[in-house]
C-alpha positions as CSV (number, residue, x, y, z in Angstrom):
1,M,15.0,-0.9,8.5
2,S,14.4,-2.0,4.9
3,H,11.0,-3.8,4.6
4,K,7.5,-3.2,3.3
5,V,5.5,-0.4,4.7
6,Y,1.8,-0.4,4.1
7,L,0.1,3.0,4.0
8,I,-3.7,3.2,4.8
9,P,-5.4,6.4,3.8
10,G,-7.9,8.5,5.8
11,L,-11.7,8.5,5.4
12,G,-12.9,10.0,2.1
13,A,-9.4,9.4,0.6
14,D,-7.7,6.6,-1.2
15,S,-4.1,5.6,-2.2
16,R,-3.7,8.9,-4.0
17,M,-3.4,10.5,-0.6
18,F,0.2,9.3,-0.4
19,K,1.3,11.3,-3.5
20,Y,3.8,13.1,-1.2
21,Q,5.2,9.9,0.2
22,S,6.1,8.5,-3.3
23,N,9.7,9.5,-2.9
24,L,10.2,7.4,0.2
25,G,10.8,4.2,-1.8
26,D,9.2,1.3,-3.6
27,N,8.8,-0.5,-0.3
28,Y,6.2,2.0,0.7
29,I,2.9,0.6,-0.6
30,P,-0.2,2.9,-0.7
31,M,-3.4,1.0,-0.2
32,D,-7.1,1.5,-0.9
33,W,-10.1,0.7,1.2
34,I,-11.9,-2.5,0.5
35,P,-15.8,-2.6,0.2
36,H,-17.5,-3.1,3.6
37,K,-20.2,-5.6,4.4
38,R,-23.4,-4.5,5.9
39,S,-23.4,-4.6,9.7
40,E,-19.7,-5.7,9.6
41,T,-17.7,-5.0,12.7
42,M,-14.4,-3.1,12.6
43,A,-12.6,-6.3,13.7
44,S,-14.1,-8.4,10.9
45,Y,-13.3,-5.7,8.4
46,A,-9.7,-5.6,9.6
47,K,-9.5,-9.4,9.3
48,R,-10.5,-9.2,5.6
49,F,-8.2,-6.3,5.0
50,S,-5.3,-8.1,6.6
51,E,-5.4,-10.6,3.7
52,L,-3.9,-7.8,1.5
53,I,-0.7,-7.7,3.7
54,D,2.2,-10.0,3.0
55,E,3.2,-11.6,6.3
56,S,6.0,-13.6,4.8
57,E,8.5,-10.8,5.5
58,P,8.9,-8.0,8.0
59,F,6.5,-5.1,7.5
60,S,5.2,-2.0,9.2
61,I,1.9,-0.1,8.8
62,I,1.2,3.6,8.5
63,G,-2.4,4.7,9.1
64,V,-3.8,8.3,8.5
65,S,-6.9,9.4,10.4
66,M,-9.5,6.5,10.0
67,G,-6.6,4.5,8.5
68,G,-4.9,4.7,11.9
69,I,-7.9,3.1,13.6
70,L,-7.7,0.3,11.1
71,A,-4.0,0.0,11.7
72,I,-4.6,-0.5,15.4
73,E,-7.1,-3.2,14.7
74,L,-4.6,-4.9,12.3
75,N,-2.0,-4.7,15.0
76,K,-4.2,-7.0,17.1
77,I,-4.2,-9.8,14.5
78,L,-0.9,-9.3,12.6
79,K,2.7,-8.7,13.8
80,P,4.0,-5.5,12.2
81,E,7.4,-4.2,13.3
82,K,5.9,-0.7,13.8
83,V,2.5,0.9,13.5
84,I,2.7,4.7,12.8
85,L,-0.5,6.8,13.3
86,I,-0.7,10.1,11.6
87,S,-3.6,12.5,12.5
88,S,-5.4,9.7,14.2
89,I,-6.2,8.2,17.6
90,K,-4.9,5.2,19.6
91,N,-8.0,4.4,21.7
92,K,-11.5,5.4,22.6
93,Y,-10.3,8.0,25.2
94,E,-8.8,10.1,22.3
95,R,-12.1,10.2,20.4
96,P,-13.4,13.8,20.1
97,C,-16.2,15.0,22.3
98,T,-18.7,15.1,19.4
99,S,-18.1,11.4,18.9
100,R,-18.7,10.7,22.6
101,V,-21.9,12.7,22.6
102,A,-23.2,11.0,19.5
103,R,-22.6,7.6,21.1
104,A,-24.0,8.5,24.5
105,F,-27.3,9.8,23.0
106,G,-27.5,7.1,20.3
107,L,-27.2,9.6,17.5
108,Y,-24.8,7.7,15.3
109,P,-27.4,5.9,13.2
110,L,-28.3,9.4,11.8
111,I,-24.8,9.8,10.3
112,S,-24.9,10.4,6.6
113,G,-22.1,9.7,4.1
114,L,-23.4,12.3,1.7
115,A,-23.5,14.9,4.5
116,F,-19.9,14.0,5.4
117,K,-18.9,14.6,1.8
118,A,-20.6,18.0,1.7
119,I,-19.2,19.2,5.1
120,A,-15.7,18.0,4.3
121,Y,-15.8,19.5,0.9
122,W,-17.0,22.8,2.2
123,T,-14.6,22.9,5.1
124,V,-11.6,22.4,2.9
125,S,-12.8,25.1,0.5
126,A,-13.9,27.6,3.0
127,F,-11.1,27.5,5.5
128,K,-8.2,27.0,3.0
129,L,-6.6,24.3,5.2
130,M,-4.4,23.2,2.3
131,K,-2.6,24.7,-0.7
132,K,-4.7,24.6,-3.9
133,E,-2.9,21.5,-5.3
134,H,-3.5,19.6,-2.1
135,S,-7.2,20.7,-1.7
136,E,-8.0,19.8,-5.3
137,L,-6.5,16.3,-4.8
138,F,-8.5,15.8,-1.6
139,K,-11.8,17.1,-3.1
140,T,-11.3,14.7,-6.1
141,M,-10.8,11.8,-3.8
142,L,-13.8,12.8,-1.7
143,L,-16.1,13.0,-4.7
144,D,-15.0,9.5,-5.8
145,A,-15.6,8.0,-2.3
146,D,-18.5,5.6,-1.7
147,S,-21.1,7.3,0.5
148,S,-22.3,4.0,1.9
149,F,-18.8,3.1,3.0
150,L,-18.4,6.6,4.5
151,R,-21.5,6.2,6.6
152,W,-20.4,2.7,7.8
153,A,-16.9,4.0,8.6
154,L,-18.1,7.1,10.5
155,I,-20.3,4.9,12.7
156,K,-17.3,2.6,13.4
157,V,-15.2,5.6,14.5
158,T,-18.0,6.9,16.7
159,T,-18.4,3.5,18.4
160,W,-14.8,2.4,18.5
161,D,-14.0,1.0,21.9
162,N,-10.3,0.1,21.8
163,T,-8.5,0.4,25.2
164,E,-5.5,-1.7,24.4
165,A,-2.0,-0.1,24.3
166,F,0.8,-1.4,22.2
167,D,4.6,-0.8,22.5
168,N,5.1,-0.7,18.7
169,V,2.7,2.2,18.1
170,I,4.1,5.6,17.2
171,H,1.7,8.5,17.1
172,I,2.4,11.7,15.0
173,H,-0.1,14.5,15.5
174,G,-0.6,18.1,14.8
175,D,-1.5,20.5,17.6
176,R,-4.1,22.3,15.3
177,D,-6.0,19.2,14.3
178,I,-9.7,20.0,14.5
179,V,-10.9,16.5,13.6
180,F,-9.1,14.8,16.5
181,P,-8.2,17.7,18.8
182,M,-5.1,17.0,20.8
183,R,-6.5,17.4,24.3
184,S,-6.0,14.1,26.1
185,F,-3.3,12.5,24.0
186,D,-0.1,11.0,25.4
187,N,3.0,9.6,23.9
188,I,2.9,11.6,20.7
189,I,5.3,13.2,18.3
190,K,3.9,16.7,18.0
191,I,4.0,18.8,14.9
192,R,3.5,22.4,15.9
193,G,0.9,24.1,13.6
194,G,0.0,20.8,12.0
195,N,-3.6,20.3,11.1
196,H,-5.6,17.2,10.1
197,F,-4.2,17.4,6.5
198,M,-0.5,17.6,7.4
199,I,0.1,14.3,5.5
200,A,0.0,16.7,2.5
201,N,0.6,20.3,3.6
202,R,3.4,19.4,6.1
203,Y,4.6,16.3,4.3
204,E,8.3,17.0,4.6
205,E,8.1,17.1,8.4
206,V,5.8,14.1,8.5
207,N,8.0,12.1,6.2
208,A,11.1,12.9,8.3
209,H,9.4,11.6,11.4
210,V,8.3,8.5,9.6
211,L,11.8,7.7,8.4
212,E,13.2,8.3,11.9
213,A,10.5,6.0,13.4
214,L,11.4,3.3,11.0
215,G,15.1,3.7,11.5
216,E,15.7,5.0,8.0
217,S,17.4,8.2,6.8
218,A,16.4,10.8,4.1
219,E,19.9,10.5,2.6
220,S,19.3,6.8,1.7
221,K,16.2,7.7,-0.3
């Protein structure tokens, strides 16, 4: 399957996240988040984001973490061949318990982008979830991220209500993901020992699954 593949990064990251997918080919296009509008819905954000995607030829979308949620929303308004989620969720039932509690008790307006930056930075540093080169890249992206956008996006994740299922969605997930714990997930490609940052620290396995899902082979790269 030789066509364009758009890669959407996770929250707090940007197109630099896909450093370890650069050898997949020129048809793999890393993307950056676009600025949000105040009080904008996820659906309206996806509509504006969709304008960056060339629909004149076949394409697929890969979304990591929050990028996977956006990929699902894009799937509702575009016609990608495949949507591949990595370290993400397909619907509201896969949201973590903390997200459900925050919504149930109306706590999500208290979410802070700056706090997210601090917690994420400390988590990566303290728990050594990635090799040094990977963690340094992530921390650089995190420091560059817009705090206002982070707050908006965190609220959208917390309140995301998707219940639709799609036949063209492929879900790759690590069984040690602490951001989106794999408790009630179904129809997934499991990476044993994979954590939330496996797009970098387990990129060879992830890339192999991506190529297989898109009907491509490593030998052709």
